[in-house]
VEXGUVEX-321068 format. One record per residue: residue number from 1; residue in one letter; x, y, z of N, C-alpha, C in turn. Coordinates in steps of 0.1 Angstrom, whole numbers, m for minus. Layout:
BEGIN
+-----+--------+-------+-------+-------+-------+-------+-------+-------+-------+-------+
: num : residu :   n_x :   n_y :   n_z :  ca_x :  ca_y :  ca_z :   c_x :   c_y :   c_z :
+-----+--------+-------+-------+-------+-------+-------+-------+-------+-------+-------+
: NUM :      A :     X :     Y :     Z :     X :     Y :     Z :     X :     Y :     Z :
...
+-----+--------+-------+-------+-------+-------+-------+-------+-------+-------+-------+
% end
This chain:
BEGIN
+-----+--------+-------+-------+-------+-------+-------+-------+-------+-------+-------+
: num : residu :   n_x :   n_y :   n_z :  ca_x :  ca_y :  ca_z :   c_x :   c_y :   c_z :
+-----+--------+-------+-------+-------+-------+-------+-------+-------+-------+-------+
:   1 :      M : m1062 :  m236 :  1395 : m1072 :  m227 :  1400 : m1075 :  m230 :  1414 :
:   2 :      N : m1075 :  m221 :  1423 : m1078 :  m224 :  1437 : m1093 :  m224 :  1439 :
:   3 :      E : m1097 :  m233 :  1448 : m1111 :  m234 :  1452 : m1114 :  m221 :  1460 :
:   4 :      Q : m1127 :  m217 :  1460 : m1131 :  m206 :  1467 : m1141 :  m210 :  1478 :
:   5 :      A : m1139 :  m206 :  1490 : m1148 :  m209 :  1501 : m1158 :  m197 :  1503 :
:   6 :      F : m1170 :  m201 :  1507 : m1180 :  m190 :  1510 : m1188 :  m195 :  1522 :
:   7 :      I : m1195 :  m185 :  1528 : m1203 :  m188 :  1540 : m1217 :  m191 :  1536 :
:   8 :      N : m1223 :  m202 :  1540 : m1237 :  m205 :  1537 : m1246 :  m198 :  1547 :
:   9 :      G : m1259 :  m200 :  1545 : m1269 :  m193 :  1554 : m1267 :  m196 :  1568 :
:  10 :      R : m1261 :  m208 :  1572 : m1260 :  m211 :  1586 : m1246 :  m207 :  1592 :
:  11 :      G : m1238 :  m201 :  1584 : m1226 :  m196 :  1589 : m1214 :  m206 :  1587 :
:  12 :      W : m1217 :  m217 :  1580 : m1207 :  m227 :  1579 : m1199 :  m225 :  1566 :
:  13 :      P : m1186 :  m226 :  1565 : m1179 :  m225 :  1553 : m1182 :  m236 :  1543 :
:  14 :      V : m1184 :  m233 :  1531 : m1187 :  m243 :  1521 : m1176 :  m241 :  1510 :
:  15 :      V : m1171 :  m253 :  1505 : m1161 :  m252 :  1495 : m1168 :  m254 :  1481 :
:  16 :      A : m1167 :  m245 :  1473 : m1173 :  m246 :  1459 : m1165 :  m255 :  1450 :
:  17 :      R : m1171 :  m263 :  1442 : m1164 :  m271 :  1433 : m1158 :  m262 :  1422 :
:  18 :      P : m1145 :  m264 :  1420 : m1138 :  m255 :  1410 : m1142 :  m258 :  1396 :
:  19 :      R : m1143 :  m248 :  1388 : m1146 :  m249 :  1374 : m1133 :  m249 :  1366 :
:  20 :      G : m1133 :  m256 :  1356 : m1122 :  m256 :  1346 : m1111 :  m265 :  1350 :
:  21 :      V : m1111 :  m272 :  1361 : m1101 :  m282 :  1364 : m1106 :  m296 :  1361 :
:  22 :      E : m1103 :  m300 :  1349 : m1108 :  m313 :  1345 : m1100 :  m325 :  1351 :
:  23 :      D : m1106 :  m336 :  1351 : m1099 :  m348 :  1356 : m1086 :  m350 :  1349 :
:  24 :      A : m1086 :  m348 :  1336 : m1073 :  m350 :  1328 : m1062 :  m341 :  1333 :
:  25 :      V : m1065 :  m329 :  1337 : m1055 :  m320 :  1343 : m1050 :  m326 :  1356 :
:  26 :      I : m1059 :  m331 :  1364 : m1054 :  m336 :  1377 : m1046 :  m349 :  1375 :
:  27 :      L : m1049 :  m357 :  1365 : m1042 :  m369 :  1362 : m1028 :  m366 :  1357 :
:  28 :      Q : m1027 :  m356 :  1349 : m1014 :  m351 :  1344 : m1005 :  m346 :  1356 :
:  29 :      A : m1011 :  m339 :  1365 : m1004 :  m335 :  1377 : m1000 :  m346 :  1385 :
:  30 :      A : m1008 :  m357 :  1386 : m1004 :  m369 :  1394 :  m992 :  m375 :  1388 :
:  31 :      A :  m992 :  m376 :  1374 :  m980 :  m382 :  1368 :  m967 :  m374 :  1371 :
:  32 :      R :  m968 :  m361 :  1371 :  m957 :  m353 :  1374 :  m952 :  m355 :  1388 :
:  33 :      V :  m961 :  m356 :  1397 :  m958 :  m358 :  1411 :  m952 :  m372 :  1413 :
:  34 :      M :  m957 :  m382 :  1406 :  m952 :  m395 :  1406 :  m937 :  m395 :  1403 :
:  35 :      G :  m933 :  m388 :  1392 :  m919 :  m388 :  1388 :  m910 :  m381 :  1398 :
:  36 :      R :  m916 :  m372 :  1406 :  m907 :  m364 :  1415 :  m905 :  m371 :  1429 :
:  37 :      V :  m916 :  m378 :  1433 :  m915 :  m383 :  1447 :  m917 :  m398 :  1449 :
:  38 :      G :  m921 :  m405 :  1439 :  m923 :  m419 :  1440 :  m935 :  m423 :  1448 :
:  39 :      P :  m937 :  m437 :  1450 :  m949 :  m441 :  1456 :  m951 :  m436 :  1470 :
:  40 :      S :  m941 :  m435 :  1478 :  m943 :  m431 :  1492 :  m946 :  m416 :  1493 :
:  41 :      G :  m942 :  m408 :  1484 :  m945 :  m394 :  1485 :  m958 :  m390 :  1478 :
:  42 :      L :  m964 :  m399 :  1470 :  m976 :  m395 :  1462 :  m988 :  m396 :  1472 :
:  43 :      T :  m994 :  m384 :  1474 : m1006 :  m383 :  1483 : m1016 :  m375 :  1475 :
:  44 :      L : m1028 :  m376 :  1480 : m1038 :  m367 :  1474 : m1035 :  m352 :  1477 :
:  45 :      A : m1029 :  m350 :  1489 : m1026 :  m336 :  1492 : m1015 :  m331 :  1483 :
:  46 :      A : m1005 :  m339 :  1479 :  m994 :  m335 :  1470 : m1000 :  m332 :  1456 :
:  47 :      V : m1009 :  m340 :  1451 : m1014 :  m338 :  1438 : m1023 :  m326 :  1438 :
:  48 :      A : m1031 :  m324 :  1449 : m1040 :  m312 :  1450 : m1032 :  m299 :  1450 :
:  49 :      R : m1020 :  m299 :  1457 : m1012 :  m287 :  1457 : m1007 :  m284 :  1443 :
:  50 :      E : m1004 :  m295 :  1435 :  m999 :  m293 :  1422 : m1008 :  m286 :  1413 :
:  51 :      V : m1021 :  m287 :  1415 : m1031 :  m281 :  1406 : m1039 :  m270 :  1413 :
:  52 :      G : m1035 :  m267 :  1426 : m1042 :  m256 :  1433 : m1056 :  m260 :  1438 :
:  53 :      L : m1058 :  m272 :  1442 : m1071 :  m276 :  1448 : m1069 :  m280 :  1463 :
:  54 :      V : m1080 :  m283 :  1470 : m1079 :  m289 :  1483 : m1080 :  m304 :  1482 :
:  55 :      P : m1074 :  m312 :  1491 : m1075 :  m326 :  1490 : m1089 :  m332 :  1489 :
:  56 :      G : m1098 :  m325 :  1496 : m1112 :  m329 :  1496 : m1118 :  m331 :  1482 :
:  57 :      T : m1114 :  m322 :  1473 : m1119 :  m323 :  1459 : m1114 :  m336 :  1453 :
:  58 :      L : m1102 :  m340 :  1455 : m1097 :  m352 :  1449 : m1104 :  m365 :  1456 :
:  59 :      V : m1107 :  m363 :  1469 : m1115 :  m374 :  1475 : m1128 :  m376 :  1469 :
:  60 :      Q : m1135 :  m364 :  1466 : m1148 :  m365 :  1459 : m1147 :  m371 :  1446 :
:  61 :      R : m1137 :  m368 :  1438 : m1136 :  m373 :  1424 : m1131 :  m388 :  1423 :
:  62 :      F : m1121 :  m391 :  1432 : m1114 :  m404 :  1430 : m1116 :  m413 :  1442 :
:  63 :      G : m1120 :  m408 :  1453 : m1123 :  m416 :  1465 : m1111 :  m418 :  1474 :
:  64 :      S : m1099 :  m421 :  1468 : m1087 :  m424 :  1476 : m1075 :  m423 :  1466 :
:  65 :      K : m1063 :  m425 :  1472 : m1051 :  m425 :  1464 : m1052 :  m437 :  1454 :
:  66 :      H : m1057 :  m448 :  1459 : m1058 :  m460 :  1450 : m1068 :  m457 :  1439 :
:  67 :      G : m1078 :  m450 :  1442 : m1088 :  m446 :  1431 : m1081 :  m437 :  1421 :
:  68 :      L : m1073 :  m428 :  1426 : m1066 :  m419 :  1417 : m1056 :  m427 :  1408 :
:  69 :      L : m1049 :  m437 :  1413 : m1040 :  m445 :  1405 : m1048 :  m453 :  1395 :
:  70 :      L : m1060 :  m458 :  1398 : m1068 :  m465 :  1389 : m1072 :  m456 :  1377 :
:  71 :      A : m1076 :  m444 :  1381 : m1080 :  m435 :  1370 : m1069 :  m431 :  1361 :
:  72 :      L : m1057 :  m430 :  1367 : m1045 :  m426 :  1359 : m1042 :  m438 :  1350 :
:  73 :      A : m1043 :  m450 :  1355 : m1040 :  m462 :  1347 : m1050 :  m463 :  1336 :
:  74 :      D : m1063 :  m461 :  1338 : m1073 :  m461 :  1328 : m1070 :  m451 :  1317 :
:  75 :      R : m1066 :  m439 :  1321 : m1062 :  m429 :  1311 : m1050 :  m433 :  1303 :
:  76 :      S : m1041 :  m439 :  1309 : m1029 :  m443 :  1302 : m1032 :  m453 :  1291 :
:  77 :      A : m1042 :  m462 :  1294 : m1046 :  m472 :  1285 : m1052 :  m465 :  1273 :
:  78 :      E : m1060 :  m455 :  1275 : m1067 :  m448 :  1264 : m1057 :  m440 :  1256 :
:  79 :      E : m1047 :  m435 :  1263 : m1037 :  m426 :  1256 : m1027 :  m435 :  1247 :
:  80 :      A : m1026 :  m447 :  1250 : m1016 :  m455 :  1243 : m1019 :  m455 :  1228 :
:  81 :      G : m1032 :  m457 :  1225 : m1036 :  m456 :  1211 : m1036 :  m442 :  1205 :
:  82 :      E : m1039 :  m432 :  1213 : m1040 :  m418 :  1209 : m1025 :  m414 :  1205 :
:  83 :      L : m1016 :  m418 :  1213 : m1002 :  m414 :  1211 :  m997 :  m419 :  1197 :
:  84 :      A : m1001 :  m431 :  1194 :  m997 :  m436 :  1181 : m1003 :  m429 :  1169 :
:  85 :      V : m1015 :  m425 :  1171 : m1022 :  m417 :  1160 : m1015 :  m403 :  1158 :
:  86 :      R : m1012 :  m397 :  1170 : m1005 :  m384 :  1169 :  m991 :  m385 :  1163 :
:  87 :      A :  m984 :  m395 :  1167 :  m971 :  m397 :  1162 :  m971 :  m399 :  1147 :
:  88 :      R :  m981 :  m407 :  1142 :  m981 :  m410 :  1128 :  m985 :  m398 :  1120 :
:  89 :      T :  m994 :  m390 :  1126 :  m998 :  m377 :  1119 :  m986 :  m367 :  1118 :
:  90 :      A :  m977 :  m367 :  1128 :  m966 :  m358 :  1128 :  m954 :  m362 :  1120 :
:  91 :      H :  m954 :  m375 :  1116 :  m941 :  m379 :  1109 :  m945 :  m386 :  1095 :
:  92 :      P :  m937 :  m382 :  1085 :  m941 :  m387 :  1072 :  m938 :  m402 :  1070 :
:  93 :      S :  m930 :  m408 :  1078 :  m927 :  m423 :  1077 :  m932 :  m430 :  1089 :
:  94 :      A :  m935 :  m443 :  1087 :  m940 :  m451 :  1098 :  m929 :  m454 :  1108 :
:  95 :      L :  m916 :  m455 :  1104 :  m905 :  m457 :  1113 :  m902 :  m445 :  1121 :
:  96 :      G :  m904 :  m433 :  1115 :  m902 :  m421 :  1122 :  m913 :  m419 :  1133 :
:  97 :      A :  m925 :  m423 :  1130 :  m936 :  m423 :  1140 :  m933 :  m433 :  1151 :
:  98 :      L :  m927 :  m445 :  1147 :  m924 :  m455 :  1158 :  m913 :  m449 :  1168 :
:  99 :      A :  m903 :  m442 :  1162 :  m893 :  m436 :  1171 :  m899 :  m426 :  1181 :
: 100 :      A :  m908 :  m418 :  1175 :  m915 :  m408 :  1183 :  m924 :  m414 :  1194 :
: 101 :      L :  m931 :  m425 :  1190 :  m939 :  m432 :  1199 :  m931 :  m438 :  1211 :
: 102 :      A :  m920 :  m444 :  1207 :  m911 :  m450 :  1218 :  m907 :  m440 :  1228 :
: 103 :      S :  m903 :  m428 :  1223 :  m899 :  m417 :  1231 :  m911 :  m412 :  1240 :
: 104 :      Q :  m923 :  m412 :  1235 :  m934 :  m408 :  1243 :  m937 :  m418 :  1254 :
: 105 :      T :  m934 :  m430 :  1251 :  m937 :  m441 :  1261 :  m929 :  m438 :  1274 :
: 106 :      L :  m917 :  m432 :  1273 :  m909 :  m429 :  1284 :  m909 :  m414 :  1288 :
: 107 :      A :  m919 :  m407 :  1283 :  m920 :  m392 :  1286 :  m921 :  m390 :  1301 :
: 108 :      G :  m914 :  m380 :  1306 :  m915 :  m377 :  1320 :  m905 :  m385 :  1328 :
: 109 :      M :  m896 :  m393 :  1322 :  m886 :  m400 :  1329 :  m872 :  m396 :  1324 :
: 110 :      D :  m870 :  m383 :  1324 :  m858 :  m377 :  1318 :  m846 :  m377 :  1327 :
: 111 :      T :  m848 :  m381 :  1340 :  m837 :  m382 :  1349 :  m837 :  m397 :  1355 :
: 112 :      P :  m826 :  m402 :  1359 :  m826 :  m415 :  1366 :  m835 :  m416 :  1377 :
: 113 :      E :  m836 :  m405 :  1385 :  m845 :  m405 :  1397 :  m859 :  m406 :  1393 :
: 114 :      S :  m864 :  m399 :  1383 :  m878 :  m400 :  1379 :  m881 :  m413 :  1372 :
: 115 :      F :  m871 :  m419 :  1365 :  m873 :  m432 :  1360 :  m875 :  m442 :  1371 :
: 116 :      A :  m866 :  m441 :  1381 :  m867 :  m450 :  1393 :  m881 :  m449 :  1400 :
: 117 :      H :  m886 :  m437 :  1401 :  m899 :  m435 :  1407 :  m910 :  m441 :  1399 :
: 118 :      H :  m910 :  m439 :  1386 :  m920 :  m446 :  1378 :  m919 :  m461 :  1378 :
: 119 :      L :  m906 :  m466 :  1378 :  m904 :  m480 :  1379 :  m910 :  m486 :  1392 :
: 120 :      A :  m908 :  m478 :  1403 :  m914 :  m483 :  1416 :  m929 :  m484 :  1415 :
: 121 :      F :  m936 :  m475 :  1408 :  m950 :  m476 :  1406 :  m954 :  m488 :  1398 :
: 122 :      L :  m945 :  m492 :  1388 :  m948 :  m503 :  1380 :  m947 :  m516 :  1388 :
: 123 :      C :  m938 :  m516 :  1397 :  m937 :  m528 :  1407 :  m949 :  m529 :  1415 :
: 124 :      T :  m955 :  m517 :  1419 :  m968 :  m518 :  1426 :  m979 :  m523 :  1417 :
: 125 :      D :  m979 :  m519 :  1405 :  m989 :  m524 :  1395 :  m989 :  m539 :  1394 :
: 126 :      L :  m977 :  m545 :  1395 :  m976 :  m559 :  1393 :  m981 :  m567 :  1405 :
: 127 :      T :  m983 :  m561 :  1416 :  m987 :  m568 :  1428 : m1001 :  m565 :  1432 :
: 128 :      D : m1007 :  m555 :  1425 : m1021 :  m551 :  1428 : m1030 :  m556 :  1417 :
: 129 :      P : m1039 :  m565 :  1419 : m1047 :  m571 :  1408 : m1054 :  m561 :  1399 :
: 130 :      Q : m1060 :  m550 :  1405 : m1067 :  m540 :  1397 : m1057 :  m532 :  1389 :
: 131 :      L : m1046 :  m528 :  1395 : m1036 :  m520 :  1387 : m1030 :  m529 :  1377 :
: 132 :      Y : m1027 :  m542 :  1380 : m1021 :  m551 :  1370 : m1030 :  m552 :  1358 :
: 133 :      E : m1043 :  m554 :  1360 : m1052 :  m555 :  1349 : m1051 :  m543 :  1339 :
: 134 :      R : m1049 :  m531 :  1345 : m1048 :  m519 :  1336 : m1034 :  m518 :  1330 :
: 135 :      A : m1024 :  m522 :  1338 : m1010 :  m522 :  1332 : m1009 :  m532 :  1320 :
: 136 :      L : m1016 :  m543 :  1321 : m1016 :  m552 :  1310 : m1023 :  m547 :  1298 :
: 137 :      A : m1034 :  m539 :  1301 : m1041 :  m533 :  1290 : m1033 :  m522 :  1283 :
: 138 :      V : m1025 :  m515 :  1290 : m1016 :  m505 :  1284 : m1005 :  m512 :  1276 :
: 139 :      H : m1000 :  m523 :  1282 :  m989 :  m531 :  1275 :  m994 :  m536 :  1261 :
: 140 :      R : m1006 :  m541 :  1262 : m1012 :  m547 :  1249 : m1015 :  m536 :  1239 :
: 141 :      S : m1020 :  m525 :  1244 : m1023 :  m514 :  1235 : m1011 :  m509 :  1228 :
: 142 :      Q : m1000 :  m507 :  1236 :  m987 :  m503 :  1230 :  m982 :  m513 :  1220 :
: 143 :      R :  m983 :  m526 :  1223 :  m979 :  m536 :  1214 :  m986 :  m535 :  1201 :
: 144 :      R :  m999 :  m533 :  1201 : m1007 :  m532 :  1189 : m1003 :  m520 :  1181 :
: 145 :      A : m1000 :  m509 :  1188 :  m996 :  m497 :  1180 :  m983 :  m499 :  1174 :
: 146 :      I :  m973 :  m505 :  1181 :  m960 :  m508 :  1175 :  m961 :  m517 :  1163 :
: 147 :      E :  m969 :  m528 :  1165 :  m970 :  m537 :  1154 :  m977 :  m531 :  1141 :
: 148 :      S :  m987 :  m522 :  1144 :  m993 :  m516 :  1133 :  m984 :  m507 :  1125 :
: 149 :      L :  m975 :  m499 :  1132 :  m966 :  m491 :  1126 :  m955 :  m499 :  1118 :
: 150 :      L :  m951 :  m510 :  1124 :  m941 :  m518 :  1117 :  m947 :  m525 :  1104 :
: 151 :      A :  m960 :  m529 :  1105 :  m966 :  m534 :  1094 :  m968 :  m524 :  1082 :
: 152 :      E :  m971 :  m512 :  1086 :  m971 :  m501 :  1076 :  m958 :  m498 :  1070 :
: 153 :      A :  m947 :  m499 :  1079 :  m934 :  m497 :  1074 :  m930 :  m507 :  1064 :
: 154 :      A :  m934 :  m520 :  1067 :  m930 :  m531 :  1058 :  m938 :  m529 :  1044 :
: 155 :      Q :  m950 :  m525 :  1045 :  m958 :  m523 :  1033 :  m953 :  m512 :  1024 :
: 156 :      A :  m947 :  m502 :  1031 :  m942 :  m490 :  1024 :  m927 :  m492 :  1019 :
: 157 :      G :  m921 :  m504 :  1022 :  m908 :  m506 :  1018 :  m897 :  m501 :  1028 :
: 158 :      E :  m901 :  m496 :  1039 :  m891 :  m492 :  1049 :  m885 :  m503 :  1056 :
: 159 :      L :  m891 :  m515 :  1056 :  m885 :  m527 :  1061 :  m884 :  m537 :  1050 :
: 160 :      R :  m875 :  m547 :  1052 :  m874 :  m557 :  1042 :  m886 :  m565 :  1040 :
: 161 :      A :  m889 :  m570 :  1028 :  m900 :  m579 :  1025 :  m898 :  m592 :  1034 :
: 162 :      G :  m909 :  m596 :  1039 :  m909 :  m609 :  1047 :  m906 :  m606 :  1062 :
: 163 :      T :  m904 :  m594 :  1066 :  m901 :  m591 :  1080 :  m913 :  m596 :  1089 :
: 164 :      D :  m909 :  m604 :  1099 :  m919 :  m608 :  1109 :  m923 :  m597 :  1118 :
: 165 :      V :  m933 :  m589 :  1115 :  m935 :  m576 :  1122 :  m941 :  m580 :  1136 :
: 166 :      A :  m947 :  m591 :  1138 :  m952 :  m594 :  1152 :  m941 :  m597 :  1161 :
: 167 :      A :  m931 :  m605 :  1157 :  m920 :  m608 :  1165 :  m911 :  m595 :  1167 :
: 168 :      L :  m910 :  m587 :  1157 :  m902 :  m575 :  1158 :  m909 :  m565 :  1168 :
: 169 :      A :  m922 :  m565 :  1168 :  m929 :  m556 :  1177 :  m926 :  m559 :  1191 :
: 170 :      G :  m925 :  m572 :  1194 :  m922 :  m577 :  1208 :  m908 :  m572 :  1212 :
: 171 :      T :  m899 :  m573 :  1202 :  m885 :  m569 :  1205 :  m884 :  m554 :  1207 :
: 172 :      V :  m891 :  m546 :  1199 :  m891 :  m532 :  1200 :  m897 :  m528 :  1214 :
: 173 :      Q :  m907 :  m534 :  1218 :  m913 :  m531 :  1231 :  m904 :  m534 :  1242 :
: 174 :      A :  m897 :  m546 :  1241 :  m888 :  m550 :  1252 :  m876 :  m540 :  1253 :
: 175 :      I :  m870 :  m536 :  1241 :  m859 :  m527 :  1242 :  m862 :  m513 :  1246 :
: 176 :      T :  m875 :  m509 :  1244 :  m879 :  m496 :  1249 :  m878 :  m496 :  1264 :
: 177 :      A :  m884 :  m506 :  1271 :  m883 :  m507 :  1285 :  m868 :  m509 :  1290 :
: 178 :      G :  m861 :  m518 :  1283 :  m848 :  m521 :  1287 :  m838 :  m510 :  1285 :
: 179 :      A :  m840 :  m502 :  1275 :  m831 :  m490 :  1273 :  m832 :  m480 :  1284 :
: 180 :      G :  m844 :  m479 :  1289 :  m846 :  m469 :  1301 :  m839 :  m474 :  1313 :
: 181 :      L :  m840 :  m487 :  1316 :  m833 :  m493 :  1328 :  m818 :  m492 :  1326 :
: 182 :      T :  m813 :  m496 :  1315 :  m799 :  m496 :  1312 :  m793 :  m482 :  1313 :
: 183 :      W :  m800 :  m472 :  1307 :  m796 :  m458 :  1308 :  m796 :  m453 :  1322 :
: 184 :      A :  m806 :  m457 :  1330 :  m807 :  m452 :  1344 :  m795 :  m457 :  1352 :
: 185 :      V :  m790 :  m469 :  1349 :  m779 :  m475 :  1356 :  m766 :  m469 :  1351 :
: 186 :      E :  m764 :  m468 :  1338 :  m751 :  m464 :  1333 :  m750 :  m448 :  1333 :
: 187 :      R :  m761 :  m441 :  1331 :  m761 :  m427 :  1332 :  m751 :  m420 :  1322 :
: 188 :      R :  m752 :  m424 :  1310 :  m744 :  m418 :  1299 :  m754 :  m412 :  1289 :
: 189 :      G :  m752 :  m400 :  1285 :  m761 :  m393 :  1276 :  m775 :  m391 :  1281 :
: 190 :      S :  m784 :  m389 :  1272 :  m798 :  m387 :  1276 :  m806 :  m400 :  1273 :
: 191 :      L :  m817 :  m401 :  1279 :  m826 :  m412 :  1277 :  m830 :  m413 :  1263 :
: 192 :      A :  m834 :  m401 :  1257 :  m838 :  m401 :  1243 :  m827 :  m406 :  1234 :
: 193 :      E :  m815 :  m402 :  1236 :  m804 :  m407 :  1228 :  m802 :  m422 :  1229 :
: 194 :      R :  m802 :  m427 :  1241 :  m800 :  m441 :  1244 :  m811 :  m449 :  1237 :
: 195 :      L :  m824 :  m444 :  1238 :  m835 :  m452 :  1233 :  m834 :  m452 :  1217 :
: 196 :      R :  m830 :  m441 :  1211 :  m829 :  m440 :  1197 :  m818 :  m450 :  1192 :
: 197 :      H :  m807 :  m450 :  1199 :  m796 :  m459 :  1195 :  m800 :  m473 :  1196 :
: 198 :      E :  m807 :  m477 :  1206 :  m811 :  m491 :  1208 :  m822 :  m495 :  1197 :
: 199 :      L :  m831 :  m485 :  1194 :  m841 :  m488 :  1184 :  m835 :  m489 :  1171 :
: 200 :      D :  m825 :  m481 :  1167 :  m818 :  m482 :  1154 :  m811 :  m495 :  1153 :
: 201 :      T :  m805 :  m499 :  1164 :  m797 :  m512 :  1164 :  m807 :  m524 :  1161 :
: 202 :      V :  m818 :  m524 :  1167 :  m828 :  m535 :  1166 :  m834 :  m535 :  1152 :
: 203 :      L :  m836 :  m523 :  1146 :  m843 :  m522 :  1133 :  m833 :  m524 :  1122 :
: 204 :      R :  m820 :  m521 :  1123 :  m811 :  m521 :  1112 :  m811 :  m534 :  1104 :
: 205 :      P :  m810 :  m546 :  1110 :  m810 :  m558 :  1102 :  m823 :  m560 :  1094 :
: 206 :      H :  m833 :  m553 :  1097 :  m846 :  m555 :  1090 :  m848 :  m544 :  1079 :
: 207 :      L :  m839 :  m535 :  1078 :  m840 :  m525 :  1068 :  m836 :  m530 :  1054 :
: 208 :      P :  m841 :  m524 :  1043 :  m836 :  m527 :  1030 :  m821 :  m524 :  1029 :
: 209 :      T :  m814 :  m531 :  1021 :  m800 :  m530 :  1020 :  m795 :  m516 :  1018 :
: 210 :      R :  m802 :  m509 :  1009 :  m798 :  m495 :  1005 :  m800 :  m486 :  1017 :
: 211 :      T :  m810 :  m488 :  1025 :  m813 :  m480 :  1036 :  m803 :  m483 :  1048 :
: 212 :      R :  m800 :  m496 :  1049 :  m792 :  m500 :  1060 :  m778 :  m494 :  1058 :
: 213 :      H :  m773 :  m493 :  1046 :  m760 :  m488 :  1044 :  m759 :  m473 :  1047 :
: 214 :      R :  m770 :  m466 :  1044 :  m771 :  m452 :  1047 :  m771 :  m449 :  1062 :
: 215 :      R :  m776 :  m458 :  1069 :  m778 :  m456 :  1084 :  m765 :  m460 :  1092 :
: 216 :      E :  m757 :  m469 :  1086 :  m745 :  m474 :  1093 :  m735 :  m463 :  1094 :
: 217 :      P :  m729 :  m461 :  1106 :  m719 :  m451 :  1108 :  m706 :  m454 :  1100 :
: 218 :      E :  m700 :  m443 :  1096 :  m687 :  m445 :  1088 :  m676 :  m450 :  1097 :
: 219 :      K :  m668 :  m459 :  1092 :  m657 :  m465 :  1100 :  m645 :  m456 :  1098 :
: 220 :      S :  m638 :  m454 :  1109 :  m626 :  m445 :  1109 :  m614 :  m453 :  1105 :
+-----+--------+-------+-------+-------+-------+-------+-------+-------+-------+-------+
% end
């Protein structure tokens, strides 16, 4: 929605605050722009164009590019738990929900270039104390969600009895990030396919014997 300018009683143009453009919409636009242009190309002007606003509106709401990144990081931390709930609601099994959650973690990184741009932002997060604090919060929230789904899978018999779900959660989180980097370098197939392959490989030894045999590919 474009902002509308009008003339006040003194003849000066005044920019009206747009209605219906919530912060969440702006943050989603910022994430899209991040994937397209990387850290150097992300500006308030670029995000404003994405949602049909003027840069001044973003300055009013977030203060600066850094403020926008902090707001986006805060929202990502909130969404980490929300994504797990939505994934569990949409899938009858905990392991199915886990696969969906892992894919959502890398949403918006469907090309090597977009993955590289988001990775560049992560590197920025690791060197900025305020952004790092939020990145760590996202990381911990994701770990809790993964561990919760694995614990539910173990209780339901989707995983072998005695599976160390805490240790397995760490491995699943690591391969989610690693699969993206490996895929971006090798560029074979889609990111979703690579991630699912790696996740299945990690989970297979922890599946009940009958389930593991069903999932193993037939030998030629």
